[in-house]
C-alpha positions in Angstrom: 139.3 82.6 116.5 142.8 83.5 115.5 145.3 80.7 115.1 149.0 80.7 114.4 151.6 78.3 113.2 155.3 78.5 112.3 157.4 76.9 109.7 161.2 76.6 109.1 162.5 77.0 105.5 166.1 76.7 104.1 166.9 78.9 101.2 169.7 77.6 98.9 172.1 80.0 97.2 172.5 79.6 93.5 176.2 80.0 94.0 178.2 80.2 97.3 178.3 83.9 98.3 181.4 85.2 100.0 181.5 87.9 102.8 184.3 88.7 105.3 182.4 86.5 107.8 182.6 83.5 105.5 180.9 81.8 102.6 177.2 81.4 102.5 175.6 78.4 100.9 172.2 78.3 102.6 170.1 80.7 104.6 167.7 79.6 107.3 164.5 81.5 107.7 161.1 81.0 109.5 157.5 81.9 108.7 154.5 82.7 110.9 151.1 81.9 109.4 148.0 83.4 110.9 144.5 82.2 110.1 141.1 83.8 111.1 137.7 83.5 109.5 139.0 81.9 106.3 141.7 84.6 105.9 145.4 84.0 106.0 148.3 86.2 106.9 152.0 85.4 106.5 155.2 87.0 107.8 158.8 86.0 107.6 161.1 85.9 110.7 164.4 86.6 108.9 166.8 85.0 111.4 170.4 85.5 110.3 172.6 83.0 112.0 175.9 84.5 113.3 174.5 88.1 112.9 171.0 88.4 114.4 171.0 89.3 118.1 168.2 86.7 118.5 170.4 83.8 117.2 169.9 82.0 120.5 169.2 78.3 121.4 165.6 79.0 122.5 164.6 80.7 119.2 162.1 78.0 118.2 160.7 77.9 121.7 160.0 81.6 121.4 158.1 81.0 118.1 156.1 78.3 119.8 155.2 80.6 122.6 154.1 83.3 120.2 151.9 81.0 118.3 150.4 79.6 121.5 149.6 83.1 122.8 148.7 84.7 119.5 145.4 86.0 120.8 147.2 88.4 123.1 147.5 90.6 120.1 150.5 92.2 118.3 151.0 95.0 120.9 151.5 92.8 123.9 153.4 90.2 122.0 155.8 92.8 120.5 156.6 94.1 123.9 157.6 90.5 124.9 159.7 90.1 121.8 162.1 93.1 122.2 165.1 90.8 122.3 163.8 88.9 119.2 163.7 91.5 116.4 163.3 89.0 113.6 160.2 87.5 115.3 158.9 91.1 115.8 159.3 91.7 112.1 157.6 88.4 111.1 154.7 88.9 113.5 154.2 92.6 112.4 154.2 91.5 108.8 151.8 88.6 109.5 149.3 90.8 111.2 149.5 93.4 108.4 149.1 90.6 105.9 146.0 89.2 107.7 144.4 92.6 107.9 145.0 93.6 104.2 142.6 92.9 101.4 145.4 91.2 99.5 147.7 89.4 101.9 150.8 90.4 100.0 149.9 94.1 99.6 150.9 95.4 103.0 151.5 99.1 102.1 149.4 100.0 99.1 151.2 102.6 97.0 152.2 103.5 93.4 154.9 100.8 93.9 152.3 98.0 94.4 150.2 99.3 91.6 153.2 98.8 89.2 153.4 102.6 88.6 156.6 103.4 90.4 159.9 101.6 91.2 162.7 101.7 93.8 166.3 102.6 92.9 168.5 99.8 94.3 172.2 99.0 94.4 173.7 96.0 92.6 175.4 93.6 95.0 178.9 92.4 94.2 179.9 89.3 96.2 183.4 88.4 97.3 185.5 86.0 95.3 188.5 86.1 93.0 189.5 89.3 91.4 188.2 88.1 88.0 184.9 86.9 89.5 184.3 90.3 91.2 185.2 92.2 88.1 182.8 90.2 86.0 180.0 90.9 88.4 180.7 94.6 88.2 180.5 94.5 84.4 177.3 92.5 84.5 175.6 94.9 86.9 176.6 97.9 84.8 175.2 96.3 81.7 172.0 95.5 83.6 171.5 99.2 84.1 172.6 99.7 87.7 173.7 103.2 88.6 174.9 102.1 92.0 176.8 99.0 93.0 177.9 97.7 96.4 181.0 95.7 96.8 181.8 93.3 99.7 185.4 93.8 100.7 187.7 92.6 103.5 188.0 88.9 102.7 190.6 88.8 99.9 194.0 90.6 99.9 193.3 94.4 100.5 195.7 95.4 97.7 193.8 93.2 95.2 190.6 94.9 96.3 192.2 98.3 95.8 193.4 97.2 92.3 189.9 96.1 91.5 188.3 99.3 92.6 191.0 101.2 90.7 190.3 99.3 87.5 186.6 100.0 87.9 187.2 103.7 88.3 189.6 103.8 85.3 186.7 102.4 83.2 183.7 104.0 84.9 183.7 107.5 86.6 181.6 108.4 89.6 179.1 110.0 87.2 178.8 106.6 85.4 178.4 104.5 88.6 178.1 105.2 92.3 180.3 102.8 94.3 179.7 101.7 97.8 181.8 99.2 99.7 180.9 97.0 102.7 183.7 95.7 105.0 181.4 93.9 107.4 183.7 94.9 110.2 186.8 93.3 108.6 189.3 96.1 109.3 191.3 96.2 112.6 190.8 99.5 114.3 194.5 100.4 114.2 194.7 100.1 110.4 191.2 101.3 109.5 191.9 105.0 109.0 194.8 104.3 106.7 192.7 101.9 104.6 189.9 104.5 104.4 192.4 107.1 103.1 193.5 104.7 100.4 189.8 103.9 99.5 188.9 107.6 99.4 191.1 108.1 96.3 188.4 106.4 94.2 185.4 108.7 94.7 183.4 106.2 96.7 179.9 107.0 98.1 180.5 105.3 101.5 181.9 102.4 103.4 179.7 100.2 105.6 180.9 99.1 109.0 184.7 99.4 108.5 185.5 97.9 112.0 183.6 95.4 114.2 180.6 96.7 116.1 180.9 97.4 119.8 184.0 99.6 119.6 182.1 102.8 120.1 185.0 105.0 121.0 187.1 103.8 118.0 184.2 104.1 115.6 183.4 107.6 116.9 187.0 108.7 116.2 186.9 107.1 112.8 183.7 108.9 111.8 185.2 112.2 113.0 188.4 111.9 111.0 187.4 109.8 108.0 187.9 111.0 104.5 185.2 108.7 103.3 181.5 108.7 104.6 180.9 105.8 107.0 177.6 103.9 107.3 176.8 102.0 110.5 175.2 98.6 109.9 175.9 95.8 112.4 176.5 98.6 115.0 172.7 99.0 115.2 172.0 95.3 116.1 170.9 94.7 119.7 170.3 98.4 120.5 166.7 98.3 121.7 165.5 101.4 123.5 165.1 104.9 121.9 167.4 106.3 124.6 170.2 103.8 123.6 169.6 104.6 119.9 170.0 108.3 120.6 173.1 107.7 122.7 174.8 105.6 120.0 174.1 108.0 117.1 175.1 111.1 119.1 178.3 109.4 120.4 179.5 108.0 117.1 177.9 110.6 114.8 178.1 108.5 111.6 177.4 110.0 108.1 174.8 107.2 107.4 173.0 104.3 109.1 171.7 101.2 107.3 168.5 99.6 108.4 167.6 95.9 108.1 164.1 95.5 109.5 164.7 91.8 110.3 167.6 92.8 112.5 166.2 96.0 114.1 162.7 95.1 115.1 160.6 95.4 112.0 158.9 98.5 110.7 158.3 100.1 114.1 162.0 99.5 115.0 163.1 101.0 111.7 160.8 104.0 112.2 162.5 104.7 115.5 166.0 104.5 114.0 164.9 106.8 111.0 163.4 109.4 113.4 166.6 109.4 115.6 168.9 109.6 112.6 167.0 112.5 111.0 166.9 114.4 114.3 170.7 114.1 114.2 171.2 115.0 110.5 172.3 111.5 109.7 171.4 109.9 106.4 169.9 106.4 106.0 168.9 103.7 103.7 167.2 100.3 104.0 168.4 96.9 103.0 167.2 93.3 103.1 169.0 90.7 105.1 168.7 87.8 102.7 165.1 87.1 103.3 162.9 85.1 100.9 160.7 87.1 98.6 158.0 87.1 101.3 160.2 89.2 103.6 161.7 91.2 100.8 158.2 92.1 99.5 157.3 93.5 102.9 160.5 95.5 103.3 160.3 96.8 99.7 156.7 98.0 100.2 157.6 99.7 103.5 160.7 101.3 102.0 158.8 102.9 99.1 156.5 104.7 101.6 159.6 106.3 103.2 160.5 108.1 99.9 164.2 108.0 100.3 166.2 109.5 97.4 169.1 107.1 97.9 169.5 103.6 96.2 168.3 100.9 98.6 169.7 97.5 99.2 166.8 95.4 98.0 168.2 93.4 95.0 168.5 90.0 96.8 165.5 88.1 95.5 167.3 86.3 92.7 170.1 84.8 94.9 168.3 81.6 95.7 167.3 78.5 93.8 164.2 77.8 95.8 162.8 81.3 96.4 159.0 81.9 96.0 157.7 83.3 92.7 156.5 86.8 93.3 155.7 90.1 91.4 159.1 91.5 92.5 161.3 92.1 89.5 164.8 93.8 89.2 165.0 95.8 86.0 167.3 98.6 84.9 168.8 99.0 88.4 165.4 99.3 90.0 163.1 97.0 92.0 159.7 96.9 90.4 156.3 95.3 91.3 155.0 93.6 88.2 151.3 92.7 88.8 151.4 90.4 85.8 153.6 88.1 87.8 151.8 86.0 90.5 152.8 84.6 93.8 153.5 80.9 94.1 154.4 79.3 97.4 153.6 76.3 99.6 153.4 76.9 103.4 
């Protein structure tokens, strides 16, 4: 007999982390735990308040319904959860966990055997100019070859000055630089800002304007001097037809996939196939999950064999994360089997 339960958990940031949408101090997440014949499976429903399409009042009710009807099986439940991508992700992970020999080894590979690693970008949070500059120096000294800066919250000229100072010290050969505006630019001023940013040999900019402005984003992607990566734009686009329409209309240079926000691994697979069919690049990032969700995303990501740095370096952000074999070292995410899982759920 298969049984299921769900649990809420609040992750606490080590330090308040700034984005253009505000300052994050805590991150709410939920877990689904499956039990059958003495075995346990666990999955994380990485709800992101204010960003997830399933940030709705009846979210917990939907989790209750899933647990009550768990014996319908993943296929039927997933079809009923199209509008709840984070629950799709948690449920898909929980079933994979239940069915695996080791509940945390979901996609066995050279990565989970500690024989290979994943190149990742170092994340630079918003704050004062001096705070951001110090983060950059720390990431470079930690061996990162690619860093991603959140921009759009402080004065734009200060951000330009910061990027300029980084480039004066470190060339594009020394460090690949990505920026993420989280939709902070107004559409009327976006192209001019992209022109200014393009002077600094950046890899790309994520989501320069708010999602939902399809025509404006398409025009921006057509005329931009700097490669654009869609991120929030993908949220809430459920059918394969709509995915195709969006990518063919906007024709971005890249898309960024967050499995918790786009319907788990199956949802990510559909986006990847659609992107590749349209010659659009992609990479995968976490969405501030705990190490349980991050572990699942990292293992899945490794199987995709992307040659770009991924956005998976978020495990050390929280004071009360779960101990795991995941380890960031020399700008890579590694799976150190000498480290053990430790959690209470």
